[in-house]
C-alpha positions as CSV (number, residue, x, y, z in Angstrom):
1,X,152.7,47.4,106.5
2,X,154.4,50.5,106.6
3,X,157.0,50.9,109.3
4,X,156.0,52.5,112.4
5,X,158.4,54.0,114.6
6,X,159.0,51.4,117.8
7,X,159.7,53.2,121.2
8,X,161.7,50.7,122.8
9,X,162.2,52.7,125.8
10,X,158.6,52.4,127.2
11,X,159.0,48.8,127.1
12,X,159.4,46.9,130.7
13,X,159.6,43.1,131.7
14,X,156.0,43.0,132.6
15,X,155.0,44.1,128.8
16,X,154.4,40.6,127.1
17,X,156.8,41.5,124.2
18,X,160.0,42.4,126.5
19,X,159.1,39.4,128.7
20,X,159.1,37.4,125.8
21,X,162.4,37.9,125.0
22,X,163.3,38.2,128.3
23,X,161.9,34.5,129.4
24,X,164.6,32.8,126.9
25,X,167.5,33.6,129.3
26,X,167.9,30.8,132.0
27,X,169.4,32.8,134.6
28,X,166.8,35.4,134.6
29,X,164.2,32.8,134.8
30,X,166.1,31.5,137.8
31,X,166.3,34.7,139.3
32,X,162.5,35.5,138.9
33,X,161.4,32.2,140.1
34,X,164.1,32.0,143.0
35,X,162.1,35.3,144.4
36,X,158.6,34.0,143.6
37,X,158.8,30.5,145.0
38,X,161.0,31.8,147.8
39,X,163.3,29.3,147.1
40,X,167.0,31.4,145.9
41,X,169.0,27.9,145.6
42,X,166.5,26.3,143.0
43,X,167.6,25.5,139.3
44,X,166.2,26.1,136.1
45,X,167.0,23.3,133.6
46,X,164.8,24.5,130.5
47,X,162.9,27.5,129.7
48,X,160.6,27.9,126.7
49,X,158.9,31.2,126.1
50,X,155.7,31.5,124.2
51,X,155.3,27.6,124.8
52,X,152.2,25.8,122.9
53,X,150.0,23.5,125.3
54,X,147.6,21.5,123.2
55,X,143.8,20.1,124.2
56,X,142.9,18.0,121.3
57,X,139.3,18.4,122.6
58,X,139.5,22.1,123.0
59,X,141.1,25.2,123.9
60,X,144.6,25.1,123.5
61,X,147.3,27.9,125.0
62,X,150.4,29.7,124.3
63,X,152.1,29.7,127.7
64,X,154.1,33.0,128.4
65,X,157.0,30.9,129.8
66,X,157.3,27.3,130.6
67,X,160.0,26.2,133.0
68,X,161.7,23.3,134.1
69,X,163.1,23.0,137.3
70,X,166.0,20.5,138.5
71,X,163.2,18.6,140.8
72,X,161.3,18.0,138.1
73,X,158.5,20.7,138.8
74,X,157.2,22.7,135.7
75,X,156.5,26.4,136.8
76,X,154.1,28.3,133.7
77,X,155.0,32.2,134.5
78,X,152.2,34.3,133.0
79,X,152.6,38.1,132.6
80,X,148.6,40.2,133.1
81,X,148.5,43.8,132.6
82,X,144.7,43.8,132.5
83,X,142.1,42.3,134.8
84,X,140.0,41.5,131.5
85,X,139.1,37.6,132.6
86,X,138.3,35.3,135.1
87,X,141.9,34.8,136.4
88,X,141.5,31.6,138.8
89,X,139.9,29.8,136.3
90,X,142.8,30.6,133.8
91,X,145.1,29.6,136.2
92,X,143.2,26.4,136.8
93,X,143.1,25.7,132.7
94,X,146.5,26.5,131.9
95,X,147.7,24.0,135.1
96,X,145.7,21.4,133.5
97,X,146.9,21.4,130.2
98,X,150.2,21.5,131.7
99,X,149.8,18.5,133.7
100,X,148.5,16.8,130.5
101,X,151.2,17.5,128.3
102,X,154.1,16.6,130.7
103,X,152.4,13.7,131.8
104,X,153.7,10.3,130.6
105,X,150.9,8.1,128.5
106,X,150.3,5.2,131.2
107,X,152.3,6.3,134.4
108,X,151.1,6.2,138.0
109,X,148.9,9.2,139.1
110,X,151.9,9.2,142.2
111,X,154.0,10.1,139.3
112,X,152.1,13.2,137.4
113,X,154.6,16.2,138.1
114,X,154.1,19.0,140.2
115,X,152.8,22.1,138.4
116,X,152.8,25.7,139.4
117,X,151.3,28.7,137.8
118,X,152.6,31.7,138.6
119,X,150.7,35.1,137.3
120,X,152.1,38.5,137.7
121,X,150.0,41.0,137.4
122,X,150.1,45.0,136.9
123,X,147.2,45.2,139.4
124,X,146.4,43.4,142.2
125,X,144.7,40.4,141.7
126,X,143.0,39.3,144.8
127,X,142.2,42.9,146.2
128,X,144.1,42.3,149.7
129,X,146.9,44.6,149.3
130,X,149.6,41.9,149.7
131,X,152.4,41.7,146.8
132,X,152.8,37.8,146.8
133,X,149.5,35.4,147.1
134,X,149.6,31.6,147.8
135,X,146.5,29.6,147.2
136,X,146.4,26.4,149.1
137,X,143.6,23.4,149.0
138,X,142.2,23.2,152.4
139,X,140.1,21.0,154.2
140,X,137.0,23.1,155.5
141,X,135.9,21.1,158.6
142,X,139.9,21.2,160.0
143,X,141.8,24.0,158.5
144,X,144.3,21.3,157.1
145,X,146.3,22.1,154.3
146,X,146.7,19.3,151.4
147,X,148.8,19.1,148.5
148,X,148.0,17.6,145.3
149,X,151.2,19.1,143.2
150,X,149.7,22.2,142.1
151,X,150.7,25.4,143.3
152,X,148.9,28.8,142.6
153,X,151.1,32.1,143.2
154,X,149.4,35.8,142.5
155,X,151.7,38.8,142.2
156,X,150.4,41.9,142.9
157,X,153.2,44.1,140.6
158,X,152.1,47.4,142.2
159,X,152.5,46.9,145.6
160,X,155.6,48.5,147.5
161,X,155.9,46.7,150.7
162,X,159.7,46.5,151.0
163,X,159.7,42.9,150.6
164,X,162.0,41.1,148.0
165,X,158.9,40.4,145.6
166,X,157.9,44.0,145.6
167,X,161.6,45.1,145.1
168,X,161.8,42.8,141.9
169,X,158.3,44.3,140.8
170,X,159.5,47.7,140.9
171,X,162.2,46.8,138.2
172,X,159.4,44.8,136.2
173,X,157.0,47.9,136.4
174,X,159.1,50.9,136.3
175,X,160.9,51.5,132.9
176,X,164.0,53.1,134.2
177,X,164.3,50.9,137.4
178,X,167.0,48.5,137.9
179,X,168.7,46.8,140.7
180,X,171.8,45.0,140.0
181,X,172.9,44.1,143.8
182,X,169.7,42.2,144.6
183,X,168.5,41.3,140.8
184,X,171.6,41.2,138.8
185,X,170.2,39.0,136.0
186,X,166.8,40.6,135.2
187,X,168.8,44.3,135.5
188,X,171.2,42.9,133.1
189,X,168.8,41.4,130.6
190,X,166.3,44.5,131.1
191,X,169.1,46.6,130.0
192,X,170.6,44.8,127.3
193,X,167.2,45.0,125.7
194,X,166.5,48.5,126.4
195,X,170.0,50.2,125.7
196,X,171.8,48.1,123.1
197,X,171.7,48.1,119.4
198,X,171.7,44.2,120.0
199,X,168.7,44.1,122.5
200,X,166.8,46.5,120.3
201,X,167.3,43.8,117.2
202,X,166.0,41.1,119.3
203,X,162.7,43.1,120.1
204,X,162.3,43.8,116.6
205,X,162.5,40.1,115.5
206,X,159.7,39.5,118.2
207,X,157.3,42.2,116.9
208,X,157.8,40.8,113.3
209,X,156.9,37.0,114.9
210,X,153.8,38.5,116.6
211,X,153.3,40.1,113.4
212,X,153.3,37.5,111.4
213,X,151.2,35.2,113.9
214,X,148.7,37.6,114.0
215,X,148.8,38.1,110.1
216,X,148.4,34.0,109.8
217,X,145.4,34.0,112.1
218,X,143.6,36.6,110.9
219,X,144.3,35.1,107.1
220,X,143.0,32.0,108.5
221,X,139.9,33.6,109.5
222,X,139.3,35.5,106.6
223,X,139.5,32.7,104.2
224,X,137.2,30.9,106.2
225,X,134.7,33.8,106.2
226,X,135.2,34.4,102.6
227,X,134.6,30.8,101.4
228,X,131.6,30.9,103.5
229,X,130.4,34.3,101.8
230,X,131.8,33.5,98.4
231,X,130.2,30.5,97.6
232,X,127.8,31.9,94.7
233,X,131.2,33.4,93.1
234,X,133.3,30.4,93.7
235,X,135.2,28.8,96.6
236,X,138.6,30.4,94.8
237,X,137.4,33.9,94.7
238,X,135.9,33.6,98.2
239,X,139.6,32.5,99.5
240,X,141.1,35.7,97.6
241,X,138.6,37.9,99.5
242,X,138.8,36.2,102.6
243,X,142.8,36.5,102.5
244,X,142.8,40.3,101.9
245,X,140.6,41.0,104.7
246,X,142.7,38.9,106.5
247,X,145.5,40.8,105.8
248,X,144.0,44.1,106.7
249,X,142.6,43.0,109.7
250,X,146.0,41.2,110.5
251,X,147.7,44.6,110.1
252,X,145.2,46.4,112.4
253,X,145.5,43.7,115.4
254,X,149.4,44.2,115.2
255,X,149.1,47.8,115.6
256,X,146.8,48.4,117.9
257,X,148.8,45.4,120.2
258,X,151.9,47.7,119.7
259,X,150.0,50.8,120.8
260,X,148.7,49.0,123.7
261,X,152.4,48.0,125.1
262,X,153.7,51.4,124.5
263,X,155.6,50.6,121.3
264,X,154.0,53.1,118.9
265,X,151.8,56.1,119.0
266,X,148.1,56.1,118.0
267,X,149.1,58.6,114.9
268,X,152.2,56.2,113.8
269,X,150.1,53.4,114.0
270,X,147.1,55.3,112.1
271,X,149.4,56.3,109.5
272,X,151.4,52.9,109.5
273,X,147.9,51.3,108.7
274,X,146.5,53.7,106.1
275,X,143.6,54.1,108.6
276,X,142.1,57.4,110.6
277,X,143.5,57.4,114.3
278,X,139.9,57.3,115.6
279,X,139.8,53.4,114.0
280,X,142.6,53.0,116.1
281,X,141.4,54.2,119.2
282,X,137.9,52.3,118.2
283,X,139.4,48.8,118.1
284,X,141.7,49.5,121.3
285,X,138.5,50.5,123.3
286,X,136.7,47.1,121.5
287,X,139.7,45.0,122.8
288,X,139.3,46.4,126.2
């Protein structure tokens, strides 16, 4: 793929590319979770961006950031820019994967870890105008709230209500916004990635990681298709043709993702992929 011109200045923490790098920083994760969980004293002991949780019997997932707190809780933070799926069922599924992945075999149910899923959305996920939503389990007949160790948080990153969550989300969603006084760690990591050469190199390395991930996925899909359609010509030839198709598809998918995240223009993406700009636009429209 020819090198496109990345526009790092357009990135914000709510973009998954920047969040993927920021989530490597334990102090940033601690500050973010301290605000979202309304507990500034919490301690993050481990944070894993792009944490893979597997389900041998079904769909696995790669979590944006899985954090372990000093009290044993696990918090999965997901950034979501588009309202393109059933968010509540997604939260339910992610929580089940984390629960299964972090529960010791043979242990008591009382020892199943507490899990929180926090979905940070660049839209109002529940449509009620709040900056932060807590979803609880409630006994319908009495209104009593019950706890089973699962917490669901939904963040409306566009709300501006004067509260702490809203102020932090301004730093998340506005490229030039910083708040060193209230959110020093978020501002520090964001400024480093946007304004220093070291930060730009880190972002570039993530772009290449994503490119390789998409390329490998598309090549695998292409080989499978090539084998299926190329049996009459021989499996080896089918694999070769499928790999070539996968390379092209991977390049296009990578560039479309970068266009969506504001890192490259449609024109630059088209030139890098060797396709017409309308092809990039059609792929963008097809992928929502």
